[in-house]
Rosetta silent file (secondary structure, phi, psi, omega in degrees, C-alpha in Angstrom):
SEQUENCE: MGEWKKKLILISLCAGLVLAAYSSVVLAEMNGTTYKIDSDSINSGGIDYSFSGDYSLADTVGEIAIGDSTSTNYEIGAGYRQMDDSSVSIGVSLQNIILAPELGGLTGGTSTGATQITVTTDSPAGYLITLQAEDSPAMQSDYDTIADYSPQSSDPDYELNLVAGQSFLAFTPEGSDIVDRFRDGGGICGVIGGSDSANRCWDGMAVTSKTIVNRTSRTEPDGATTTLRFSVGVGVNRVQVAGTYLATSTITALAL
SCORE:     score description
SCORE:     0.000 S_00000001
   1 L     0.000  143.422 -177.980    7.833    1.318    4.289 S_00000001
   2 E  -120.894  157.838  174.840    4.245    0.826    3.130 S_00000001
   3 E  -142.106  146.270  165.308    2.656   -1.489    0.585 S_00000001
   4 E  -122.767  137.538  168.480   -0.602   -1.904   -1.345 S_00000001
   5 E  -108.968  130.376  177.802   -1.615   -4.999   -2.952 S_00000001
   6 E  -114.302  156.061  175.891   -4.172   -4.466   -5.685 S_00000001
   7 E  -127.973  127.765  168.459   -6.416   -6.761   -7.764 S_00000001
   8 E  -107.082  112.656 -165.638   -7.732   -5.750  -11.195 S_00000001
   9 E  -116.708  132.588  178.053  -10.653   -7.720  -12.176 S_00000001
  10 E  -120.451  115.388 -179.438  -12.271   -8.085  -15.731 S_00000001
  11 E  -121.707  114.929 -176.242  -15.621   -9.864  -15.841 S_00000001
  12 L    50.740   42.026  175.213  -17.147  -10.137  -19.409 S_00000001
  13 L    66.498   43.391  162.741  -15.115   -7.047  -20.445 S_00000001
  14 L  -128.992  118.941 -168.773  -16.119   -5.127  -17.363 S_00000001
  15 E  -105.174  147.914  170.254  -13.186   -4.191  -14.987 S_00000001
  16 E  -138.126  166.311 -175.369  -12.732   -3.353  -11.336 S_00000001
  17 E  -128.114  139.250  170.692   -9.862   -2.592   -8.938 S_00000001
  18 E  -125.398  129.181 -176.941   -9.380   -3.775   -5.287 S_00000001
  19 E  -133.943  143.917  171.020   -6.812   -2.324   -3.147 S_00000001
  20 E  -127.419  145.046 -171.356   -5.545   -2.926    0.460 S_00000001
  21 E  -115.178  143.080  177.084   -3.160   -0.472    2.350 S_00000001
  22 E  -139.967  148.626 -177.668   -0.380   -1.047    4.928 S_00000001
  23 L  -134.345  152.473  171.911    1.795    1.532    6.713 S_00000001
  24 L   -67.682  166.371  175.049    4.922    1.687    8.775 S_00000001
  25 L  -129.390  133.929  176.715    4.966    2.454   12.610 S_00000001
  26 L   -98.227  130.210  179.079    7.105    4.876   14.460 S_00000001
  27 L  -102.695  172.630  176.918    8.212    3.885   17.980 S_00000001
  28 L    57.676   51.584  175.499    9.558    5.893   20.927 S_00000001
  29 L  -125.777  151.248  173.293    7.184    8.795   20.463 S_00000001
  30 E  -109.411  134.590  179.336    5.198   11.105   22.874 S_00000001
  31 E  -143.790  163.904  175.433    1.742   12.387   21.752 S_00000001
  32 L  -147.428 -166.983 -175.030   -1.286   14.121   22.833 S_00000001
  33 L   -67.399  -29.938 -176.079   -4.617   15.421   21.325 S_00000001
  34 L  -130.440   13.857  172.943   -2.860   18.181   19.444 S_00000001
  35 L  -157.603  164.600 -177.516    0.764   17.238   19.198 S_00000001
  36 E  -144.872  128.570 -176.261    3.344   14.525   18.573 S_00000001
  37 E  -115.395  110.960  173.557    7.085   14.334   19.581 S_00000001
  38 L   -65.558  -37.817 -177.702    8.956   11.583   17.774 S_00000001
  39 L  -166.415  153.450  175.177   12.171   12.040   19.765 S_00000001
  40 L  -136.193  166.628 -166.861   13.678   14.558   22.100 S_00000001
  41 L  -139.537  138.052  167.066   16.946   15.853   23.273 S_00000001
  42 L  -112.512  109.374 -178.242   18.521   17.271   26.439 S_00000001
  43 L  -150.679 -172.790  179.877   21.602   19.313   25.359 S_00000001
  44 L  -118.203   17.129  175.440   22.884   22.757   25.440 S_00000001
  45 E   163.456 -173.932 -176.466   22.713   23.792   21.814 S_00000001
  46 L   117.578  163.508  179.891   22.818   22.901   18.069 S_00000001
  47 L  -117.752  135.392 -170.117   20.832   23.471   15.077 S_00000001
  48 L   -65.091  -61.276  172.211   18.144   20.944   13.901 S_00000001
  49 L  -134.949  138.836  177.720   18.989   21.348   10.209 S_00000001
  50 E  -137.161  145.112 -170.114   21.312   23.696    8.414 S_00000001
  51 E  -130.945  147.928  170.129   22.149   23.871    4.706 S_00000001
  52 E  -151.386  114.194 -174.547   24.856   25.053    2.438 S_00000001
  53 L    53.397 -125.418 -178.288   25.122   24.442   -1.210 S_00000001
  54 L   -78.138   -2.971 -172.323   25.132   20.626   -1.738 S_00000001
  55 E  -119.061  148.900  172.715   25.490   19.834    2.109 S_00000001
  56 E  -134.893  152.765 -175.841   23.193   19.613    5.035 S_00000001
  57 E  -144.451  137.379  170.763   24.039   19.162    8.669 S_00000001
  58 L  -118.243  125.022 -173.031   22.019   18.103   11.779 S_00000001
  59 L  -135.275  151.435  164.048   23.857   18.894   15.044 S_00000001
  60 L  -132.974  160.679 -174.999   23.579   18.908   18.839 S_00000001
  61 E  -127.959  123.974  172.088   25.908   20.290   21.506 S_00000001
  62 L    72.023   28.623 -177.417   26.395   18.686   24.873 S_00000001
  63 L   -80.171  148.162 -177.745   23.895   15.963   24.650 S_00000001
  64 L  -101.864  157.278  167.465   23.896   13.287   27.467 S_00000001
  65 L    68.316   51.342  178.260   23.237    9.614   27.551 S_00000001
  66 L  -109.240  166.833  174.958   24.495    8.820   24.076 S_00000001
  67 E   106.010  176.796 -175.281   25.825    5.781   22.399 S_00000001
  68 E  -103.331  143.510  178.696   25.074    2.164   21.756 S_00000001
  69 E  -142.917  147.597 -176.224   24.246   -0.442   24.480 S_00000001
  70 E  -137.247  159.492  168.523   23.102   -3.930   24.338 S_00000001
  71 L  -141.641 -168.739 -171.733   21.712   -6.890   26.619 S_00000001
  72 L   -64.473  -34.772 -176.781   20.502  -10.342   25.890 S_00000001
  73 L  -120.336   -0.927 -176.357   17.285   -9.306   24.292 S_00000001
  74 L  -135.172  147.511  174.095   17.579   -5.566   23.557 S_00000001
  75 E  -135.805  138.349 -175.433   19.768   -3.150   21.705 S_00000001
  76 E  -136.467  129.463  174.279   19.558    0.667   21.942 S_00000001
  77 E  -106.171   97.235 -173.514   21.185    3.458   20.082 S_00000001
  78 E   -82.766  150.382 -179.897   20.662    6.261   22.623 S_00000001
  79 L   120.704  144.901 -169.174   20.729    9.899   21.641 S_00000001
  80 H   -65.989  -45.844  177.104   18.538   12.312   19.785 S_00000001
  81 H   -59.274  -35.635  177.452   20.336   11.786   16.354 S_00000001
  82 H   -68.713  -38.185 -172.876   20.206    8.065   16.711 S_00000001
  83 H   -83.695   -6.704 -163.919   16.411    8.051   17.700 S_00000001
  84 L   -86.087   69.197  177.685   15.700   10.476   14.744 S_00000001
  85 L   -88.106  156.049  179.733   13.975    7.854   12.561 S_00000001
  86 L  -102.881  149.612 -177.887   11.559    8.606    9.745 S_00000001
  87 L  -120.575  151.254  174.726    8.025    7.495    9.317 S_00000001
  88 E  -140.065  130.801  174.167    5.848    6.962    6.304 S_00000001
  89 E  -126.398  144.906 -171.482    2.068    6.325    6.037 S_00000001
  90 E  -129.939  156.309  177.785    0.077    5.600    2.857 S_00000001
  91 E  -162.509  148.472 -178.223   -3.625    5.526    1.938 S_00000001
  92 E  -116.170  144.677 -177.083   -5.811    5.157   -1.055 S_00000001
  93 L   -71.808  -32.763  176.284   -9.067    7.099   -1.936 S_00000001
  94 L  -141.987  131.459  177.781  -10.917    4.027   -3.223 S_00000001
  95 L   -96.659  -12.426  172.683  -10.251    0.430   -2.648 S_00000001
  96 E  -126.414  111.983 -170.446  -12.791   -0.771   -5.078 S_00000001
  97 E  -116.037  129.765  177.360  -12.591    0.740   -8.491 S_00000001
  98 E  -109.174  119.260  175.470  -14.941   -0.146  -11.408 S_00000001
  99 E   -78.858  134.534 -170.893  -13.425    0.673  -14.934 S_00000001
 100 E  -134.660  152.530    6.206  -15.996    2.044  -17.102 S_00000001
 101 L   -94.068  173.923  172.271  -17.532    1.844  -19.579 S_00000001
 102 L   -61.438  147.204 -171.951  -18.181   -1.800  -20.335 S_00000001
 103 L  -108.572  134.706  173.569  -16.639   -2.897  -23.524 S_00000001
 104 E   -72.677  175.500 -173.278  -18.257   -4.677  -26.401 S_00000001
 105 L   -67.287  -91.968 -173.904  -17.217   -7.782  -28.178 S_00000001
 106 L   -75.297  -12.226 -173.044  -16.032   -7.027  -31.714 S_00000001
 107 L   -86.420  -17.521  176.459  -16.492   -3.349  -31.485 S_00000001
 108 E    56.235 -156.956 -167.350  -13.756   -2.982  -28.772 S_00000001
 109 E   130.254 -179.880  169.389  -12.823    0.263  -26.950 S_00000001
 110 E  -120.957  150.121 -177.632  -11.225    1.406  -23.830 S_00000001
 111 E  -130.364  137.892 -165.401  -12.324    1.205  -20.181 S_00000001
 112 E  -141.369  157.908 -176.531  -10.607    3.232  -17.422 S_00000001
 113 E  -163.571  169.741 -173.540  -10.502    3.888  -13.677 S_00000001
 114 E  -156.206  162.897  169.985   -8.249    5.557  -11.152 S_00000001
 115 E  -145.022  154.480  179.742   -7.365    5.763   -7.479 S_00000001
 116 E  -107.098  135.602 -179.232   -5.466    8.363   -5.486 S_00000001
 117 E  -109.067  118.055  177.985   -2.447    7.446   -3.457 S_00000001
 118 E  -107.028  123.840  178.641   -1.538    9.680   -0.391 S_00000001
 119 E  -125.697  141.646 -176.537    1.761    9.409    1.234 S_00000001
 120 E  -131.002  123.753 -173.560    2.740   11.277    4.418 S_00000001
 121 E  -146.208  139.218  174.886    6.370   11.179    5.609 S_00000001
 122 L   -99.469   10.454  179.451    8.562   13.351    7.765 S_00000001
 123 L   -63.110  126.877  170.257   11.880   11.997    6.043 S_00000001
 124 L   -55.230  -31.202 -175.982   13.838   15.122    4.883 S_00000001
 125 L   -85.861   -8.025  173.390   14.952   13.186    1.853 S_00000001
 126 L    96.022 -156.307 -174.159   11.421   12.403    0.804 S_00000001
 127 E  -154.548  165.035  169.993    9.976    9.016   -0.502 S_00000001
 128 E  -137.913  159.460  173.960    9.416    7.047   -3.626 S_00000001
 129 E  -120.452  137.048  177.785    6.714    4.644   -4.940 S_00000001
 130 E  -121.552  150.164  179.760    7.177    1.601   -6.938 S_00000001
 131 E  -115.868  134.763  176.914    4.617   -0.516   -8.871 S_00000001
 132 E  -144.293  138.157  173.568    5.189   -4.308   -9.533 S_00000001
 133 E   -91.663  155.781 -178.042    2.959   -6.894  -10.992 S_00000001
 134 L   -91.683  -23.821 -172.754    2.853  -10.482   -9.669 S_00000001
 135 L  -128.684  154.021  169.814    2.152  -12.275  -12.994 S_00000001
 136 L  -124.026  120.561   -9.811    3.172  -11.803  -16.615 S_00000001
 137 L   -64.828  165.872 -170.734    1.014  -10.680  -18.216 S_00000001
 138 L   -69.867  -39.330 -174.946   -0.548   -9.117  -15.244 S_00000001
 139 E   -99.841  121.998 -174.003   -4.141   -9.662  -16.165 S_00000001
 140 E  -144.254  164.710  176.626   -5.292  -13.267  -16.799 S_00000001
 141 L  -130.749  178.802  171.881   -8.377  -15.515  -16.632 S_00000001
 142 L   -65.636  -27.316 -179.210   -8.691  -19.422  -16.751 S_00000001
 143 L  -117.810   -7.410 -175.975   -8.946  -19.189  -20.554 S_00000001
 144 L  -155.255  172.804  172.201   -7.405  -16.111  -21.808 S_00000001
 145 E  -133.158  162.737  166.949   -5.004  -13.173  -21.052 S_00000001
 146 E  -119.467  121.986 -170.298   -4.852   -9.513  -21.710 S_00000001
 147 E   -61.029  140.050  161.421   -1.340   -8.363  -22.660 S_00000001
 148 E   -59.583  137.611 -178.944    0.623   -5.736  -20.757 S_00000001
 149 L   -56.412  141.040 -175.760    0.780   -2.616  -22.601 S_00000001
 150 L  -127.315  105.866  169.180    3.874   -2.313  -24.756 S_00000001
 151 L   -51.086  145.302  178.105    5.036    1.280  -25.697 S_00000001
 152 L   -67.917  -15.685  176.971    6.223    2.016  -29.126 S_00000001
 153 L  -139.523 -166.435 -177.692    9.587    3.166  -27.758 S_00000001
 154 L   -75.135  -22.693 -178.896   11.641    2.912  -24.678 S_00000001
 155 L   -96.568  160.318  177.698    9.545    5.791  -23.078 S_00000001
 156 L   -61.677  163.797  179.584    5.795    5.560  -22.350 S_00000001
 157 E   -84.209  138.296  176.858    3.338    6.360  -25.189 S_00000001
 158 L   -65.473  -44.343  178.417    1.905    9.964  -25.100 S_00000001
 159 L  -124.003  151.927  179.585   -1.443    8.510  -26.186 S_00000001
 160 L   -65.811  141.900 -177.069   -2.659    4.901  -25.917 S_00000001
 161 L  -110.391   88.731 -171.375   -2.136    2.966  -29.067 S_00000001
 162 L   -93.277  116.305 -173.715   -5.158    0.691  -29.524 S_00000001
 163 L  -103.812  138.328  176.606   -4.410   -1.823  -32.292 S_00000001
 164 L   -62.602  135.346  179.807   -7.072   -4.014  -34.074 S_00000001
 165 L    91.526   -3.291 -176.283   -7.008   -7.479  -33.063 S_00000001
 166 L  -127.342  152.427  178.201   -5.232   -6.729  -29.810 S_00000001
 167 E  -128.124  160.934 -175.199   -6.123   -6.192  -26.152 S_00000001
 168 E  -157.154  159.679  175.618   -3.979   -4.475  -23.388 S_00000001
 169 E  -126.797  114.343 -173.270   -3.744   -3.352  -19.674 S_00000001
 170 E  -124.815  161.947  178.571   -2.005    0.028  -19.332 S_00000001
 171 E  -146.908  159.038  171.441   -1.299    2.495  -16.377 S_00000001
 172 E  -153.250  135.804  171.038   -0.110    6.051  -15.930 S_00000001
 173 E   -90.649  156.481  178.384    0.641    8.130  -12.781 S_00000001
 174 E  -145.957  132.117  179.346   -0.261   11.787  -12.339 S_00000001
 175 L   156.042  166.030 -172.461    0.909   14.263   -9.643 S_00000001
 176 L   -67.597  -13.450 -174.713    3.554   16.755   -8.839 S_00000001
 177 L  -107.266   -1.243 -177.985    6.086   14.069   -7.686 S_00000001
 178 E   -65.238  156.646 -175.359    6.145   11.650  -10.548 S_00000001
 179 L   -69.864  153.232  176.811    9.446   10.531  -12.212 S_00000001
 180 H   -50.863  -26.641 -175.602   10.586   12.071  -15.529 S_00000001
 181 H   -54.840  -32.585 -174.930    9.732    8.900  -17.265 S_00000001
 182 H  -101.352    3.392  176.740    5.978    9.953  -17.033 S_00000001
 183 L   -91.962  151.574 -174.172    6.489   13.632  -17.790 S_00000001
 184 E  -128.222  169.237 -179.487    5.772   15.035  -21.185 S_00000001
 185 E   178.393  125.798 -171.963    6.413   17.871  -23.490 S_00000001
 186 L    60.250   31.505  171.720    5.799   18.384  -27.295 S_00000001
 187 L    88.494   12.713 -173.764    3.815   15.295  -27.601 S_00000001
 188 E  -137.180  158.382  179.440    6.407   12.865  -26.211 S_00000001
 189 E  -112.064  168.205 -169.341    7.079   11.393  -22.703 S_00000001
 190 L    85.320   28.751 -174.423   10.308   10.992  -20.801 S_00000001
 191 L   -99.315  130.869  177.718   11.085   14.681  -20.748 S_00000001
 192 L   -65.386  119.823  173.306   13.351   15.710  -17.884 S_00000001
 193 L    80.236   20.543 -172.680   11.577   18.375  -15.936 S_00000001
 194 L   -77.428 -166.687 -179.309    8.498   18.035  -18.240 S_00000001
 195 E   -86.957  158.821  170.460    4.725   18.602  -17.779 S_00000001
 196 L  -112.889   80.439 -179.414    2.316   16.359  -16.103 S_00000001
 197 L   -79.835  132.623 -175.020   -0.586   16.289  -18.594 S_00000001
 198 L   -65.100  136.150  175.919   -3.761   14.279  -17.710 S_00000001
 199 L    62.678   32.100  176.134   -4.334   10.887  -19.331 S_00000001
 200 L  -119.098  169.127  170.590   -0.885   11.020  -21.096 S_00000001
 201 L    61.619   71.723  177.415    2.309    8.795  -20.842 S_00000001
 202 E   -96.724  140.616 -168.610    1.006    5.146  -20.686 S_00000001
 203 E  -130.953  170.452  169.353    3.217    2.381  -19.694 S_00000001
 204 E  -110.527  149.568 -178.105    2.726   -1.374  -19.226 S_00000001
 205 L   -59.263  151.281  176.152    2.791   -3.474  -16.056 S_00000001
 206 L  -148.776  166.296  179.985    5.773   -5.742  -15.291 S_00000001
 207 L   -84.080  -17.203  168.504    6.967   -8.356  -12.755 S_00000001
 208 L   -86.085  140.393 -178.603   10.090   -5.992  -12.059 S_00000001
 209 L   -73.746  145.453  179.953    9.199   -3.017  -10.024 S_00000001
 210 E  -122.197  133.558  178.793    8.870    0.256  -11.716 S_00000001
 211 E   -80.806  125.503  175.792    9.411    3.631   -9.881 S_00000001
 212 E  -103.473  -27.983 -175.159    6.473    5.992  -10.497 S_00000001
 213 E  -138.401  136.991  173.487    7.108    8.605   -7.889 S_00000001
 214 E  -146.112  116.626 -178.559   10.283   10.221   -6.261 S_00000001
 215 E  -115.403  131.796 -178.409   10.000   13.118   -4.003 S_00000001
 216 L  -104.974   27.986 -179.320   12.986   14.672   -2.380 S_00000001
 217 L  -146.362  163.772  179.773   11.406   16.578    0.584 S_00000001
 218 L   -73.609  154.207  174.638    9.105   15.731    3.521 S_00000001
 219 L   -95.287  -17.438 -172.445    5.390   15.768    3.158 S_00000001
 220 L   -57.716  149.265    3.145    3.960   16.621    6.451 S_00000001
 221 L   -95.891  -13.858 -165.624    1.382   17.619    7.506 S_00000001
 222 L   -90.620  -20.336 -176.516   -0.951   17.136    4.660 S_00000001
 223 L    91.346  170.739  179.068    0.770   14.490    2.589 S_00000001
 224 E  -130.812  136.696 -179.672    1.322   14.327   -1.200 S_00000001
 225 E  -117.671  136.898  168.318   -1.186   12.586   -3.512 S_00000001
 226 E  -112.214  135.460  173.968   -0.593   10.833   -6.692 S_00000001
 227 E   -92.059  129.778  175.563   -3.389    9.624   -9.092 S_00000001
 228 E  -116.156  116.770 -178.725   -2.794    6.187  -10.679 S_00000001
 229 E   -99.417  145.173  174.797   -4.831    5.561  -13.702 S_00000001
 230 E  -127.680  153.265 -177.437   -5.557    2.196  -15.462 S_00000001
 231 E  -143.695  135.289  172.276   -6.880    1.405  -18.837 S_00000001
 232 E  -116.437  136.764 -174.740   -7.994   -1.836  -20.464 S_00000001
 233 E  -120.116  140.544  172.135   -8.044   -1.562  -24.232 S_00000001
 234 E  -135.758  108.772 -178.232   -9.740   -4.007  -26.683 S_00000001
 235 L   -69.821  154.230  179.605   -9.027   -3.412  -30.395 S_00000001
 236 L   -58.360  147.161  177.209  -11.818   -4.100  -33.096 S_00000001
 237 L    66.783   12.179  174.718  -11.995   -7.795  -34.190 S_00000001
 238 L   -85.692  119.111 -178.898  -10.197   -8.927  -30.941 S_00000001
 239 L   -86.901   87.663 -176.558  -12.128  -11.993  -29.816 S_00000001
 240 L   -85.174  121.545  175.019  -11.595  -11.560  -26.010 S_00000001
 241 L   -66.868  129.332  177.410  -12.876  -14.725  -24.281 S_00000001
 242 L   -71.208  152.243 -175.704  -15.460  -13.780  -21.673 S_00000001
 243 L   154.836 -170.765 -179.477  -14.703  -14.472  -17.969 S_00000001
 244 E   -99.090  119.304 -175.319  -13.110  -13.206  -14.957 S_00000001
 245 E  -106.154  141.634 -172.499   -9.773  -11.573  -15.469 S_00000001
 246 E  -133.614  127.569  176.031   -7.486  -10.840  -12.504 S_00000001
 247 E  -125.771  131.518 -173.907   -4.389   -8.798  -12.235 S_00000001
 248 E  -126.594  129.016  179.884   -2.496   -8.576   -8.777 S_00000001
 249 E  -148.782  167.918 -179.043    0.328   -6.150   -8.175 S_00000001
 250 E  -128.267  131.361  174.499    1.936   -4.318   -5.189 S_00000001
 251 E   -97.912  117.202 -179.634    2.351   -0.687   -4.777 S_00000001
 252 E  -112.593  128.504  173.584    5.283    0.234   -2.270 S_00000001
 253 E  -110.690  118.635 -178.245    5.905    3.485   -0.686 S_00000001
 254 E  -119.667  123.023  177.080    9.340    3.901    0.877 S_00000001
 255 E   -65.337  133.547 -179.704   10.774    6.674    2.932 S_00000001
 256 L   -90.619    0.000    0.000   14.240    7.755    1.769 S_00000001
């Protein structure tokens, strides 16, 4: 499992994004300059993976030295299948993002920025990414707040809805593995198997985790990339108090 903690900062209506990345570690592996073996087996046969309809099978024949054993400080599950753990690594293209353009006082407008999240996993079942804010609303200063974006229905909004006298922080993911909630068709979002149109399907941050990506296959060797966009909007006649606004949230990548 990997996690990113991000900080979204707004200073005098100028926003920026700070990210830190973490990844899991795979043990019991052999590697060299041009190869890596996560686990190996001494046996007389078998097929690594076979499929039929809704079923899949991983098998070996005649494998030696298998089973569970323990001591005072150690526990081992010996055997190729028991050692067949999955790994996941994550990275971001930019750890410091400045949302642009700067926003005026009473004139309002929107300021946007983005980062790319790349996940690499050898899990045959794939991975998922969740997004979770630490505070509600996510973006706050010592004197004022910017509300989490609120879609007009249970699905994300196809276009941002900038209302006079209000301000918001919104996000949208883009990529081949995004969940149906952020897919669109016919000018609406939440379309099962729909399209992934750029700058569409905006949602609000929340202190409960939201799944934004769910892939059902491995990503090796190049990984899979998702773009995560943010937008701060200030409607006309919104008197947004100048200051430093901070939003902290966690992005988690989990191998399935």
